[in-house]
Backbone of each chain as ProteinMPNN parsed JSONL, in Angstrom:
{"seq_chain_A": "MRVTLLLAFAILLGGCASMTPPQPWEKGDLARPAMQFDYDKLETRAQQHIYTSKEAATGGYGVGGGGCGCN", "coords_chain_A": {"N_chain_A": [[0.841, -1.214, 0.0], [1.824, 1.24, 0.964], [3.958, 1.489, -0.712], [2.786, 1.679, -3.22], [1.485, 4.082, -2.932], [3.612, 5.835, -2.613], [4.784, 5.518, -5.07], [2.807, 6.507, -6.683], [2.882, 9.175, -5.939], [5.414, 9.815, -6.803], [5.14, 9.589, -9.541], [3.268, 11.563, -9.991], [4.782, 13.768, -9.269], [6.641, 13.742, -11.254], [5.233, 14.779, -13.315], [5.458, 17.486, -12.96], [7.905, 18.097, -13.983], [7.649, 18.235, -16.655], [6.502, 20.608, -17.167], [6.686, 23.726, -18.759], [8.224, 26.88, -18.302], [6.347, 29.971, -18.523], [6.441, 31.892, -21.537], [7.922, 35.15, -22.213], [5.919, 36.717, -23.418], [3.655, 35.555, -22.556], [2.902, 36.236, -20.066], [0.713, 37.577, -19.061], [-1.3, 36.925, -17.153], [0.246, 36.552, -14.904], [1.078, 39.091, -14.452], [-0.986, 40.406, -13.348], [-2.504, 42.482, -10.808], [-3.404, 41.027, -8.565], [-1.694, 38.915, -8.493], [0.635, 39.736, -7.427], [3.285, 39.831, -5.01], [3.541, 41.972, -3.318], [0.882, 43.403, -3.003], [-0.372, 45.672, -1.991], [1.449, 48.406, -1.928], [2.01, 50.357, 0.002], [1.148, 49.199, 2.355], [2.824, 46.992, 2.452], [5.229, 48.265, 2.844], [4.869, 49.419, 5.355], [4.589, 47.119, 6.861], [7.092, 45.962, 6.505], [8.646, 47.826, 7.779], [7.826, 47.575, 10.441], [8.545, 44.919, 10.882], [11.304, 45.044, 10.503], [12.086, 46.633, 12.667], [11.241, 45.126, 14.843], [12.455, 42.621, 14.563], [15.046, 43.129, 14.044], [16.137, 42.608, 11.577], [16.424, 42.474, 8.06], [15.362, 42.456, 4.597], [15.619, 39.895, 1.988], [13.377, 39.344, 0.478], [13.152, 38.793, -2.108], [12.794, 39.793, -5.537], [10.963, 42.601, -6.388], [8.232, 43.631, -8.532], [6.652, 43.554, -11.772], [5.264, 40.707, -13.528], [6.166, 40.657, -16.031], [8.719, 40.547, -16.861], [10.158, 42.761, -17.523], [10.575, 45.087, -16.026]], "CA_chain_A": [[0.0, 0.0, 0.0], [2.677, 2.43, 1.089], [4.808, 1.562, -1.911], [1.96, 2.181, -4.337], [1.23, 5.497, -2.674], [4.866, 6.532, -2.917], [4.962, 5.442, -6.521], [1.825, 7.439, -7.259], [3.402, 10.529, -5.717], [6.593, 9.995, -7.657], [4.647, 9.801, -10.905], [2.654, 12.904, -9.982], [5.867, 14.742, -9.221], [7.259, 13.726, -12.588], [4.435, 15.65, -14.178], [5.933, 18.861, -12.81], [9.127, 18.29, -14.766], [7.337, 18.494, -18.063], [5.967, 21.964, -17.308], [7.663, 24.706, -19.235], [7.877, 28.212, -17.798], [5.699, 30.791, -19.55], [7.287, 32.783, -22.335], [7.72, 36.54, -21.791], [4.671, 37.288, -23.936], [2.525, 34.798, -22.0], [2.839, 36.503, -18.628], [-0.388, 38.482, -18.771], [-1.962, 36.573, -15.898], [1.198, 36.763, -13.809], [1.276, 40.53, -14.251], [-2.178, 40.989, -12.714], [-2.218, 42.969, -9.445], [-3.677, 39.988, -7.578], [-0.603, 37.948, -8.509], [1.847, 40.343, -6.88], [3.581, 39.573, -3.6], [3.219, 43.203, -2.607], [-0.325, 43.923, -3.647], [-0.507, 47.054, -1.53], [2.832, 48.85, -1.719], [2.104, 51.119, 1.244], [1.019, 48.251, 3.455], [4.056, 46.211, 2.479], [6.276, 49.11, 3.41], [4.597, 49.526, 6.789], [4.895, 45.812, 7.449], [8.539, 45.807, 6.484], [9.172, 48.733, 8.789], [7.57, 46.951, 11.74], [9.35, 43.699, 10.938], [12.706, 45.431, 10.661], [12.339, 47.142, 14.01], [10.992, 44.064, 15.838], [13.335, 41.471, 14.386], [16.402, 43.59, 13.764], [16.588, 41.923, 10.358], [15.739, 43.032, 6.895], [15.711, 41.906, 3.289], [15.284, 38.512, 1.69], [12.027, 39.22, -0.05], [13.188, 38.608, -3.548], [12.74, 40.973, -6.387], [9.618, 43.074, -6.654], [8.009, 44.038, -9.913], [5.645, 42.835, -12.545], [5.633, 39.412, -14.053], [6.371, 40.756, -17.469], [10.127, 40.377, -17.176], [10.667, 43.96, -18.174], [11.027, 46.156, -15.136]], "C_chain_A": [[0.867, 1.251, 0.0], [3.522, 2.633, -0.178], [4.022, 2.146, -3.087], [1.706, 3.67, -4.185], [2.454, 6.333, -3.04], [5.076, 6.626, -4.414], [4.04, 6.446, -7.208], [2.319, 8.872, -7.121], [4.58, 10.838, -6.648], [6.167, 10.295, -9.09], [4.025, 11.193, -11.032], [3.711, 13.993, -10.047], [6.557, 14.857, -10.574], [6.528, 14.636, -13.55], [4.901, 17.086, -14.124], [7.122, 19.144, -13.714], [8.827, 18.658, -16.206], [6.74, 19.885, -18.273], [7.061, 22.894, -17.821], [7.254, 26.079, -18.704], [7.229, 29.046, -18.896], [6.703, 31.676, -20.274], [7.004, 34.235, -21.928], [6.392, 37.135, -22.244], [3.441, 36.565, -23.395], [2.268, 35.143, -20.541], [1.739, 37.48, -18.229], [-1.053, 38.203, -17.441], [-1.042, 36.81, -14.701], [1.38, 38.241, -13.49], [0.084, 41.185, -13.574], [-1.874, 41.411, -11.288], [-2.402, 41.883, -8.385], [-2.546, 38.971, -7.485], [0.681, 38.494, -7.896], [2.027, 39.955, -5.414], [3.205, 40.799, -2.769], [2.053, 43.888, -3.31], [-0.519, 45.392, -3.285], [0.878, 47.549, -1.123], [3.01, 49.539, -0.356], [2.052, 50.18, 2.444], [2.282, 47.412, 3.585], [5.165, 47.001, 3.164], [6.104, 49.242, 4.92], [4.962, 48.226, 7.495], [6.395, 45.585, 7.556], [9.172, 46.647, 7.59], [9.009, 48.115, 10.177], [8.465, 45.733, 11.918], [10.808, 44.029, 11.211], [12.994, 45.86, 12.092], [12.161, 46.055, 15.077], [12.072, 42.993, 15.778], [14.798, 41.852, 14.193], [16.982, 42.862, 12.566], [15.809, 42.496, 9.187], [16.146, 42.298, 5.615], [15.239, 40.478, 3.094], [13.898, 38.328, 1.129], [11.997, 39.082, -1.565], [13.071, 39.92, -4.289], [11.29, 41.358, -6.627], [9.457, 43.42, -8.109], [7.039, 43.136, -10.626], [6.157, 41.52, -13.072], [5.996, 39.454, -15.519], [7.838, 40.652, -17.851], [10.759, 41.603, -17.796], [11.178, 44.999, -17.201], [11.648, 45.634, -13.853]], "O_chain_A": [[0.698, 2.168, -0.804], [3.759, 3.75, -0.636], [4.519, 2.984, -3.839], [1.708, 4.423, -5.159], [2.353, 7.38, -3.68], [5.484, 7.656, -4.949], [4.419, 7.13, -8.159], [2.2, 9.679, -8.044], [4.718, 11.936, -7.187], [6.755, 11.141, -9.764], [4.22, 11.898, -12.022], [3.575, 14.987, -10.759], [6.996, 15.934, -10.977], [7.117, 15.191, -14.477], [4.77, 17.828, -15.098], [7.328, 20.273, -14.157], [9.629, 19.299, -16.887], [6.5, 20.298, -19.407], [8.206, 22.847, -17.369], [6.067, 26.401, -18.663], [7.526, 28.854, -20.075], [7.682, 32.142, -19.692], [5.951, 34.517, -21.356], [5.805, 37.959, -21.543], [2.312, 36.92, -23.735], [1.52, 34.448, -19.853], [1.822, 38.131, -17.188], [-1.342, 39.127, -16.68], [-1.489, 37.214, -13.628], [1.788, 38.597, -12.385], [0.122, 42.374, -13.258], [-1.068, 40.767, -10.617], [-1.643, 41.824, -7.417], [-2.452, 38.241, -6.498], [1.696, 37.798, -7.848], [1.056, 39.776, -4.678], [2.637, 40.691, -1.682], [2.228, 44.819, -4.096], [-0.79, 46.234, -4.141], [1.407, 47.148, -0.087], [4.007, 49.339, 0.337], [2.798, 50.335, 3.411], [2.753, 47.151, 4.692], [5.933, 46.463, 3.961], [7.077, 49.183, 5.671], [5.558, 48.226, 8.572], [6.897, 45.082, 8.561], [10.12, 46.217, 8.248], [9.937, 48.129, 10.986], [9.067, 45.54, 12.974], [11.464, 43.389, 12.033], [14.022, 45.495, 12.662], [12.852, 46.066, 16.096], [12.546, 42.515, 16.81], [15.678, 40.99, 14.181], [18.17, 42.537, 12.537], [14.671, 42.942, 9.334], [17.163, 41.604, 5.581], [14.541, 39.923, 3.942], [13.299, 37.264, 1.288], [10.957, 39.235, -2.205], [13.231, 41.002, -3.724], [10.48, 40.521, -7.028], [10.441, 43.497, -8.846], [6.661, 42.078, -10.124], [7.361, 41.259, -13.057], [6.121, 38.417, -16.171], [8.172, 40.668, -19.035], [11.763, 41.512, -18.502], [12.122, 45.725, -17.514], [12.074, 46.421, -13.008]]}, "seq_chain_B": "MMCSASAPALATDAGQPAPGLALPDARGSVVTLDKLRGQVVYVDFWASWCGPCRRSFPWMNEMQQKYGEKGLAIVAVNVDKKRADADKFLAQLPASFPVVFDEAGTSPAAFGVKGMPTSYLIDARGNVVVVERGFLEGSRGELEERIKALLASR", "coords_chain_B": {"N_chain_B": [[1.985, 14.758, -19.284], [0.299, 17.757, -18.334], [1.727, 19.435, -20.36], [2.915, 22.177, -22.194], [3.677, 22.719, -25.519], [6.489, 24.455, -26.443], [8.035, 26.61, -28.674], [11.471, 26.451, -29.545], [13.102, 29.248, -28.601], [14.928, 31.193, -30.54], [16.804, 33.918, -30.319], [16.462, 36.863, -32.241], [19.03, 38.751, -33.41], [20.861, 41.869, -33.731], [21.926, 42.585, -37.03], [21.054, 40.304, -38.2], [18.75, 38.864, -40.601], [15.352, 39.929, -40.442], [12.736, 37.928, -39.072], [9.835, 36.654, -40.832], [6.632, 38.308, -40.934], [3.221, 38.287, -40.621], [0.346, 39.527, -39.911], [-3.005, 40.2, -38.763], [-4.652, 43.409, -38.696], [-6.784, 45.654, -36.756], [-8.982, 45.861, -38.427], [-8.843, 43.631, -39.872], [-7.259, 43.462, -42.106], [-4.264, 42.208, -43.476], [-1.035, 42.801, -42.288], [2.178, 42.752, -43.515], [5.726, 42.159, -43.233], [7.137, 41.911, -45.54], [5.794, 43.487, -47.38], [6.521, 45.926, -46.502], [9.099, 46.205, -47.146], [11.928, 48.081, -48.071], [11.243, 50.225, -46.688], [12.076, 51.823, -43.565], [11.633, 49.931, -40.748], [9.954, 49.674, -37.658], [9.411, 47.375, -35.378], [7.357, 46.566, -32.748], [6.823, 44.692, -29.901], [4.163, 44.319, -27.764], [2.04, 44.434, -24.797], [-1.096, 44.731, -23.06], [-0.843, 44.481, -20.356], [1.647, 45.216, -19.703], [3.71, 47.388, -18.129], [5.845, 49.291, -18.986], [5.184, 49.398, -21.686], [3.09, 51.085, -21.857], [4.288, 53.535, -21.633], [5.671, 53.578, -23.935], [4.008, 54.043, -26.082], [3.231, 56.858, -26.478], [5.734, 57.789, -27.336], [6.179, 56.292, -29.667], [4.072, 57.24, -31.198], [4.968, 59.829, -31.542], [7.292, 59.394, -33.043], [6.165, 58.313, -35.327], [4.733, 60.494, -36.248], [6.805, 62.295, -36.76], [8.545, 60.94, -38.562], [7.063, 59.31, -40.192], [6.186, 60.024, -42.753], [8.57, 60.194, -43.973], [9.458, 57.701, -44.451], [9.463, 55.855, -42.385], [8.08, 53.0, -40.904], [5.985, 51.992, -38.444], [5.169, 49.125, -36.652], [3.106, 47.76, -34.384], [2.956, 44.982, -32.461], [0.523, 43.281, -30.86], [0.32, 41.128, -28.074], [-1.595, 40.184, -26.391], [-3.727, 37.836, -24.7], [-6.394, 38.135, -24.513], [-8.432, 39.899, -26.588], [-10.018, 42.046, -25.861], [-8.671, 43.28, -23.757], [-6.528, 44.48, -25.042], [-7.918, 46.261, -26.668], [-8.99, 47.964, -24.765], [-6.722, 49.17, -23.745], [-5.859, 50.483, -26.056], [-7.902, 52.271, -26.366], [-7.399, 54.013, -24.342], [-4.828, 54.852, -24.949], [-4.473, 55.912, -27.841], [-3.228, 54.742, -30.979], [-1.248, 56.002, -33.612], [-0.19, 54.549, -35.556], [0.101, 51.396, -37.397], [-1.464, 48.719, -35.672], [-1.155, 45.39, -34.931], [-2.468, 42.065, -34.311], [-1.611, 39.295, -32.353], [-2.63, 36.778, -30.955], [-1.96, 34.126, -30.576], [0.747, 34.144, -30.279], [2.816, 33.49, -32.032], [4.509, 35.106, -33.527], [6.156, 36.611, -31.639], [7.56, 34.403, -30.735], [8.908, 33.624, -33.014], [10.599, 35.777, -33.369], [11.998, 35.546, -31.083], [11.522, 36.866, -28.623], [12.594, 38.249, -25.586], [11.67, 39.613, -23.438], [9.153, 41.902, -22.236], [8.411, 45.252, -23.078], [9.69, 44.408, -26.391], [11.578, 45.708, -29.019], [12.274, 45.986, -32.511], [14.431, 47.43, -34.734], [14.425, 47.717, -38.101], [16.167, 47.667, -41.146], [15.967, 49.019, -44.564], [16.472, 46.875, -46.193], [15.594, 44.74, -44.829], [17.021, 43.785, -42.682], [17.796, 43.303, -39.245], [18.65, 45.986, -37.206], [18.763, 47.244, -34.718], [18.1, 45.848, -31.558], [15.863, 46.377, -29.107], [15.414, 45.967, -25.805], [12.923, 46.197, -23.439], [11.639, 49.39, -22.26], [13.368, 52.191, -22.186], [13.747, 55.446, -21.117], [16.121, 56.789, -21.37], [17.451, 55.769, -23.604], [16.16, 56.698, -25.79], [16.909, 58.964, -27.343], [19.222, 58.098, -28.687], [18.155, 56.015, -30.157], [16.419, 57.378, -31.819], [18.255, 58.776, -33.334], [19.419, 56.645, -34.701], [17.265, 55.831, -36.241], [16.956, 58.097, -37.834], [19.411, 58.069, -39.193], [19.199, 55.668, -40.626], [17.038, 56.25, -42.259], [18.154, 58.232, -43.774], [20.161, 56.891, -45.153], [18.805, 55.223, -46.748]], "CA_chain_B": [[0.879, 15.424, -18.597], [-0.09, 19.068, -18.872], [2.861, 20.2, -20.826], [2.616, 22.94, -23.396], [4.813, 22.743, -26.433], [6.972, 25.808, -26.715], [9.049, 26.617, -29.715], [12.77, 26.92, -29.061], [13.188, 30.657, -28.963], [16.244, 31.681, -30.937], [16.649, 35.371, -30.37], [16.926, 37.575, -33.425], [19.951, 39.795, -32.983], [21.245, 42.88, -34.723], [22.734, 42.045, -38.114], [20.371, 39.167, -38.814], [17.503, 39.226, -41.282], [14.17, 39.849, -39.58], [11.787, 36.871, -39.441], [8.621, 37.127, -41.493], [5.545, 38.731, -40.055], [1.977, 38.486, -41.369], [-0.679, 39.542, -38.871], [-4.133, 41.084, -39.075], [-4.89, 44.58, -37.851], [-8.124, 45.68, -36.152], [-10.01, 45.71, -39.457], [-8.688, 42.324, -40.498], [-6.325, 43.431, -43.232], [-3.002, 41.64, -43.011], [0.179, 43.596, -42.427], [3.362, 41.892, -43.599], [6.998, 42.865, -43.317], [7.556, 41.89, -46.953], [5.194, 44.634, -48.061], [7.17, 47.137, -45.991], [10.498, 46.203, -47.596], [12.236, 49.378, -48.702], [11.017, 51.235, -45.65], [12.67, 51.521, -42.268], [10.515, 49.389, -39.976], [10.128, 49.534, -36.217], [8.438, 46.391, -34.891], [7.298, 46.623, -31.284], [5.945, 43.703, -29.266], [3.624, 44.93, -26.549], [0.838, 43.857, -24.207], [-1.808, 45.707, -22.232], [-0.449, 44.297, -18.959], [3.063, 45.56, -19.573], [3.818, 48.788, -17.706], [6.65, 50.152, -19.873], [4.537, 49.536, -22.996], [2.229, 52.26, -21.717], [5.118, 54.714, -21.872], [6.263, 53.528, -25.277], [3.063, 54.469, -27.121], [3.398, 58.27, -26.86], [6.986, 57.941, -28.084], [5.992, 55.741, -31.017], [3.226, 58.211, -31.907], [5.826, 60.963, -31.898], [8.165, 58.953, -34.131], [5.306, 58.166, -36.506], [4.412, 61.838, -36.711], [8.026, 62.93, -37.256], [9.257, 60.233, -39.636], [6.159, 58.449, -40.957], [6.168, 60.407, -44.174], [9.938, 60.097, -44.507], [9.77, 56.303, -44.763], [9.46, 54.961, -41.218], [6.83, 52.275, -40.672], [5.919, 51.376, -37.116], [4.184, 48.055, -36.532], [3.027, 47.339, -32.996], [2.345, 43.651, -32.381], [-0.088, 43.023, -29.55], [0.383, 39.698, -27.753], [-2.595, 39.875, -25.37], [-4.536, 36.648, -24.939], [-7.77, 38.62, -24.7], [-8.446, 41.064, -27.464], [-10.683, 43.146, -25.157], [-7.646, 43.98, -22.975], [-5.782, 45.322, -25.98], [-8.808, 47.336, -27.111], [-9.104, 48.909, -23.656], [-5.439, 49.892, -23.745], [-5.811, 51.358, -27.234], [-8.869, 53.343, -26.157], [-6.729, 54.985, -23.475], [-3.637, 55.345, -25.637], [-4.667, 55.643, -29.27], [-2.001, 54.632, -31.761], [-1.348, 56.59, -34.945], [0.545, 53.631, -36.427], [-0.621, 50.123, -37.45], [-1.383, 47.772, -34.565], [-1.612, 44.065, -35.359], [-2.799, 41.225, -33.161], [-1.079, 37.934, -32.398], [-3.033, 36.125, -29.708], [-1.29, 32.831, -30.473], [2.136, 34.364, -29.879], [3.78, 32.857, -32.94], [5.526, 36.057, -33.989], [7.217, 36.826, -30.645], [8.375, 33.189, -30.684], [9.786, 33.653, -34.193], [11.618, 36.804, -33.136], [12.73, 35.206, -29.871], [11.371, 37.969, -27.667], [13.071, 37.825, -24.266], [11.008, 40.389, -22.395], [8.164, 42.825, -22.795], [8.318, 45.174, -24.539], [10.921, 44.303, -27.167], [11.404, 46.358, -30.317], [13.289, 45.698, -33.513], [14.567, 48.417, -35.794], [14.792, 46.937, -39.282], [16.521, 48.571, -42.248], [15.17, 48.899, -45.791], [16.704, 45.568, -46.821], [14.979, 43.698, -44.004], [17.929, 43.301, -41.648], [17.616, 43.918, -37.93], [19.765, 46.876, -36.891], [18.781, 47.428, -33.27], [17.118, 45.131, -30.742], [15.676, 47.184, -27.904], [14.633, 45.222, -24.802], [12.393, 47.105, -22.442], [11.503, 50.761, -22.735], [14.142, 53.079, -21.337], [13.712, 56.834, -21.602], [17.485, 57.217, -21.655], [17.973, 55.327, -24.906], [15.292, 57.209, -26.862], [17.651, 59.872, -28.208], [20.102, 57.298, -29.528], [17.306, 55.256, -31.085], [15.927, 58.32, -32.825], [19.395, 59.037, -34.223], [19.558, 55.468, -35.569], [16.155, 55.892, -37.209], [17.292, 59.177, -38.775], [20.525, 57.621, -40.029], [18.692, 54.631, -41.535], [16.188, 56.913, -43.252], [19.035, 59.002, -44.655], [20.964, 55.999, -45.998], [17.897, 54.292, -47.412]], "C_chain_B": [[0.647, 16.816, -19.169], [1.119, 19.879, -19.312], [2.47, 20.935, -22.105], [3.862, 22.978, -24.265], [5.24, 24.179, -26.677], [8.104, 25.728, -27.723], [10.385, 27.063, -29.13], [13.013, 28.335, -29.548], [14.631, 31.039, -29.268], [16.113, 33.182, -31.145], [17.191, 35.933, -31.679], [17.797, 38.733, -32.963], [20.23, 40.782, -34.107], [22.163, 42.249, -35.77], [22.088, 40.87, -38.82], [19.141, 39.64, -39.585], [16.307, 39.033, -40.358], [13.285, 38.691, -40.015], [10.549, 37.465, -40.107], [7.541, 37.48, -40.486], [4.316, 38.941, -40.942], [0.828, 38.372, -40.385], [-1.793, 40.521, -39.215], [-4.203, 42.287, -38.141], [-6.348, 44.556, -37.376], [-9.231, 45.45, -37.18], [-9.873, 44.41, -40.233], [-7.752, 42.294, -41.692], [-4.926, 43.076, -42.722], [-1.826, 42.576, -43.314], [1.358, 42.626, -42.489], [4.62, 42.741, -43.692], [7.48, 42.933, -44.76], [7.048, 43.114, -47.699], [5.873, 45.937, -47.659], [8.651, 47.199, -46.36], [10.783, 47.491, -48.37], [11.986, 50.536, -47.749], [11.806, 50.849, -44.407], [11.526, 51.112, -41.35], [10.897, 49.275, -38.501], [9.024, 48.601, -35.712], [8.493, 46.376, -33.372], [6.325, 45.568, -30.766], [5.477, 44.263, -27.932], [2.399, 44.158, -26.051], [0.203, 44.876, -23.283], [-1.339, 45.654, -20.782], [0.987, 44.722, -18.688], [3.199, 47.057, -19.304], [4.61, 49.679, -18.656], [6.027, 50.359, -21.258], [3.667, 50.783, -23.016], [3.01, 53.535, -22.034], [5.649, 54.744, -23.297], [5.322, 54.081, -26.341], [3.162, 55.949, -27.48], [4.668, 58.496, -27.685], [6.831, 57.434, -29.521], [5.087, 56.646, -31.851], [4.049, 59.393, -32.398], [6.717, 60.601, -33.088], [7.383, 58.844, -35.441], [5.015, 59.532, -37.119], [5.622, 62.495, -37.372], [8.543, 62.279, -38.53], [8.359, 59.351, -40.505], [6.174, 58.742, -42.442], [7.546, 60.306, -44.814], [10.349, 58.649, -44.745], [9.865, 55.375, -43.577], [8.083, 54.313, -41.087], [6.898, 51.614, -39.313], [4.833, 50.312, -37.131], [4.21, 47.581, -35.083], [2.268, 46.018, -32.921], [1.822, 43.427, -30.971], [-0.103, 41.523, -29.282], [-0.599, 39.311, -26.641], [-3.369, 38.616, -25.735], [-5.993, 37.049, -25.192], [-7.736, 39.911, -25.495], [-9.043, 42.289, -26.757], [-9.677, 43.961, -24.341], [-6.87, 44.951, -23.853], [-6.628, 46.516, -26.414], [-8.952, 48.418, -26.043], [-7.864, 49.801, -23.588], [-5.414, 50.911, -24.877], [-6.827, 52.499, -27.141], [-8.253, 54.44, -25.296], [-5.556, 55.655, -24.186], [-3.765, 55.061, -27.131], [-3.327, 55.653, -30.021], [-2.219, 55.218, -33.152], [-0.621, 55.733, -35.981], [-0.205, 52.291, -36.442], [-0.374, 49.241, -36.214], [-1.933, 46.445, -35.079], [-1.731, 43.154, -34.146], [-2.314, 39.797, -33.356], [-1.38, 37.244, -31.068], [-2.29, 34.813, -29.492], [0.176, 32.971, -30.071], [3.16, 33.711, -30.789], [4.875, 33.832, -33.377], [6.565, 36.395, -32.907], [8.118, 35.601, -30.499], [9.373, 33.186, -31.836], [10.918, 34.657, -34.003], [12.48, 36.473, -31.913], [12.717, 36.327, -28.856], [11.722, 37.483, -26.259], [12.414, 38.592, -23.123], [10.047, 41.352, -23.043], [8.433, 44.23, -22.258], [9.679, 44.905, -25.169], [10.636, 44.898, -28.542], [12.574, 46.033, -31.226], [13.275, 46.798, -34.556], [15.163, 47.7, -36.998], [15.066, 47.885, -40.442], [15.724, 48.231, -43.518], [15.35, 47.547, -46.475], [16.16, 44.412, -45.977], [15.897, 43.109, -42.958], [17.694, 44.052, -40.339], [18.858, 44.744, -37.605], [19.903, 47.048, -35.371], [17.722, 46.537, -32.632], [17.044, 45.866, -29.416], [14.816, 46.399, -26.922], [14.211, 46.173, -23.709], [12.234, 48.494, -23.043], [12.222, 51.677, -21.768], [14.136, 54.474, -21.945], [15.098, 57.259, -22.077], [17.995, 56.852, -23.036], [17.153, 55.851, -26.075], [16.056, 58.078, -27.861], [18.515, 59.115, -29.199], [19.298, 56.555, -30.592], [16.778, 56.152, -32.202], [17.031, 58.649, -33.831], [19.58, 57.883, -35.212], [18.482, 55.467, -36.638], [16.474, 56.928, -38.283], [18.377, 58.735, -39.739], [20.054, 56.589, -41.059], [17.829, 55.245, -42.627], [17.043, 57.669, -44.266], [19.782, 58.09, -45.626], [20.107, 55.061, -46.829], [18.039, 54.394, -48.942]], "O_chain_B": [[0.788, 17.02, -20.375], [1.472, 20.885, -18.696], [1.79, 20.391, -22.975], [4.964, 23.239, -23.784], [4.43, 25.017, -27.073], [9.001, 24.89, -27.626], [10.418, 27.97, -28.298], [13.117, 28.588, -30.748], [15.45, 31.188, -28.362], [15.401, 33.645, -32.036], [18.249, 35.522, -32.157], [17.345, 39.595, -32.21], [19.881, 40.557, -35.266], [23.063, 41.478, -35.437], [22.515, 40.479, -39.906], [18.561, 40.678, -39.269], [16.263, 38.078, -39.582], [13.096, 38.486, -41.214], [10.263, 38.653, -39.953], [7.543, 37.013, -39.347], [4.376, 39.697, -41.911], [0.384, 37.272, -40.058], [-1.563, 41.538, -39.871], [-3.863, 42.2, -36.962], [-7.056, 43.568, -37.568], [-10.288, 44.911, -36.851], [-10.666, 44.116, -41.127], [-7.475, 41.226, -42.238], [-4.473, 43.571, -41.69], [-1.658, 43.065, -44.431], [1.514, 41.777, -41.612], [4.592, 43.879, -44.16], [8.147, 43.888, -45.157], [7.747, 43.7, -48.526], [5.81, 46.93, -48.384], [9.369, 48.111, -45.951], [9.99, 47.925, -49.206], [12.442, 51.66, -47.962], [12.16, 49.685, -44.222], [10.559, 51.857, -41.189], [11.995, 48.845, -38.149], [7.858, 48.987, -35.631], [9.559, 46.195, -32.784], [5.153, 45.55, -31.142], [6.285, 44.632, -27.08], [1.81, 43.351, -26.77], [0.876, 45.777, -22.781], [-1.421, 46.648, -20.06], [1.477, 44.598, -17.566], [2.848, 47.885, -20.145], [4.107, 50.716, -19.09], [6.298, 51.358, -21.925], [3.524, 51.448, -24.042], [2.48, 54.481, -22.618], [6.029, 55.798, -23.806], [5.776, 54.54, -27.39], [3.178, 56.284, -28.665], [4.673, 59.298, -28.619], [7.295, 58.071, -30.467], [5.296, 56.807, -33.054], [3.859, 59.89, -33.508], [6.88, 61.39, -34.018], [7.865, 59.224, -36.509], [5.046, 59.705, -38.338], [5.498, 63.16, -38.4], [8.934, 62.97, -39.47], [8.835, 58.717, -41.447], [6.173, 57.836, -43.276], [7.678, 60.329, -46.037], [11.466, 58.39, -45.192], [10.296, 54.231, -43.719], [7.057, 54.989, -41.15], [7.764, 50.777, -39.06], [3.711, 50.565, -37.569], [5.222, 47.062, -34.613], [1.09, 45.944, -33.271], [2.59, 43.39, -30.009], [-0.49, 40.736, -30.146], [-0.464, 38.255, -26.023], [-3.638, 38.352, -26.907], [-6.714, 36.412, -25.959], [-7.088, 40.884, -25.109], [-8.636, 43.422, -27.013], [-9.803, 45.181, -24.237], [-6.593, 46.086, -23.464], [-6.13, 47.637, -26.518], [-9.027, 49.609, -26.345], [-7.954, 51.014, -23.399], [-5.003, 52.056, -24.687], [-6.649, 53.554, -27.75], [-8.531, 55.625, -25.477], [-5.323, 56.856, -24.045], [-3.222, 54.073, -27.625], [-2.434, 56.452, -29.739], [-3.241, 54.966, -33.79], [-0.456, 56.137, -37.133], [-1.062, 52.065, -35.587], [0.762, 49.05, -35.78], [-3.046, 46.388, -35.602], [-1.167, 43.432, -33.088], [-2.57, 39.171, -34.385], [-0.526, 37.139, -30.187], [-2.019, 34.431, -28.353], [0.778, 32.018, -29.575], [4.269, 33.409, -30.349], [6.024, 33.437, -33.573], [7.754, 36.463, -33.22], [9.299, 35.733, -30.178], [10.53, 32.801, -31.669], [12.051, 34.418, -34.422], [13.554, 37.045, -31.729], [13.751, 36.696, -28.299], [11.225, 36.456, -25.798], [12.595, 38.239, -21.957], [10.109, 41.596, -24.248], [8.666, 44.374, -21.058], [10.711, 45.15, -24.543], [9.599, 44.632, -29.148], [13.703, 45.832, -30.777], [12.25, 47.069, -35.181], [16.261, 47.148, -36.928], [14.285, 48.803, -40.693], [14.926, 47.294, -43.541], [14.49, 47.117, -47.244], [16.256, 43.249, -46.369], [15.603, 42.053, -42.398], [17.431, 45.254, -40.323], [19.983, 44.257, -37.718], [21.003, 47.002, -34.82], [16.587, 46.475, -33.104], [18.035, 45.967, -28.692], [13.629, 46.186, -27.167], [15.037, 46.871, -23.122], [12.637, 48.746, -24.179], [11.746, 51.916, -20.658], [14.468, 54.666, -23.115], [15.235, 57.992, -23.056], [18.863, 57.531, -23.584], [17.413, 55.495, -27.224], [15.877, 57.948, -29.072], [18.548, 59.433, -30.387], [19.693, 56.474, -31.755], [16.699, 55.749, -33.363], [16.774, 58.784, -35.027], [19.857, 58.098, -36.392], [18.743, 55.144, -37.797], [16.293, 56.683, -39.476], [18.294, 58.982, -40.942], [20.461, 56.632, -42.22], [17.877, 54.818, -43.781], [16.712, 57.741, -45.45], [20.014, 58.458, -46.777], [20.63, 54.199, -47.536], [17.352, 53.683, -49.675]]}, "name": "protein", "num_of_chains": 2, "seq": "MRVTLLLAFAILLGGCASMTPPQPWEKGDLARPAMQFDYDKLETRAQQHIYTSKEAATGGYGVGGGGCGCNMMCSASAPALATDAGQPAPGLALPDARGSVVTLDKLRGQVVYVDFWASWCGPCRRSFPWMNEMQQKYGEKGLAIVAVNVDKKRADADKFLAQLPASFPVVFDEAGTSPAAFGVKGMPTSYLIDARGNVVVVERGFLEGSRGELEERIKALLASR"}
């Protein structure tokens, strides 16, 4: 049972390998505001400010910007 | 499984002949690069969701106004999946140059577009002279000089 389950997962995982990343001209959905990490820029900034002062640590949030690969 | 076939994108660089282009405009008449041979052509790939594209339209309108009659042909290729998005963009930023539509994305694949927007300045013989990735205000002056030089040497 466990082996079959593991095997099933392994096969499912293999499906991910065949996915190709979207081309630059296919990123319309990724560029939508709802797809952004920082949907509300002002709120993100406030949160970052609080986090920085509480944790004495900053950064590590990746690169901001649209999904269009241009800016 | 759910894999989408993507064409191997070989980027078109400066000095290479431009790939063919045959796409319909808003009224359905097909614009081709072959028909524009002999003119200096500026092909721009854009989408409604691309921020810098918004800034590129006023500049392209200006170029069209300045050099359109001197032999510059601007062709803006829209790659939106939904035509309505492109129409909304064009209602806000009307274009004075031909806009063609490529929902399938075959032409950006043929040109090997690496980011949005990407523009190709093509000389009268159909060779790519400048590949411009992104829209940078700083490089506008230089690009205009290249357009002027190409028009003069045509």
